C-alpha positions, 0 to 999 in steps of 0.5 A: 500500500501507498501512503501520504503523511505530513512529516512532523517529528517530535525531536528533529535531532533524531534525524539527518540534517536533510530531514529538516527540509521536509518538516511540515511537508506532505511526503510519500511514505511506505509502511516499514516494520515494527521498531524493536528497540529504543524510545519508539519500540513497538511502533510501526515505522514508515520510510520516505523513498528517495530521501535519507530521512530513515525510519519514521515512527508513526508518532512523527507523522500526521494525517497518515492516509492510504492513497492511490498509486498515482497520487503517491507517484506524484508526491514521490516525483515532487520530492525527486525534483526538490532533491536535484 
């Protein structure tokens, strides 16, 4: 499944410096795995392809919703364009 969500980290220091540019923006995300250690242990995580944000716990995403592939691809393309 494909998802979109607003990236809203509780603690930006846990992410790469690139992640700061995505705060407050809608991102295309894909479901990852259950985090098995650290402060987010037990939470579902997601990841934003084509970025170096890394794993994103569900608590750092707002307005998470499933979207059609065409919408997800549109968001993905906009991220790719911003990174060039």
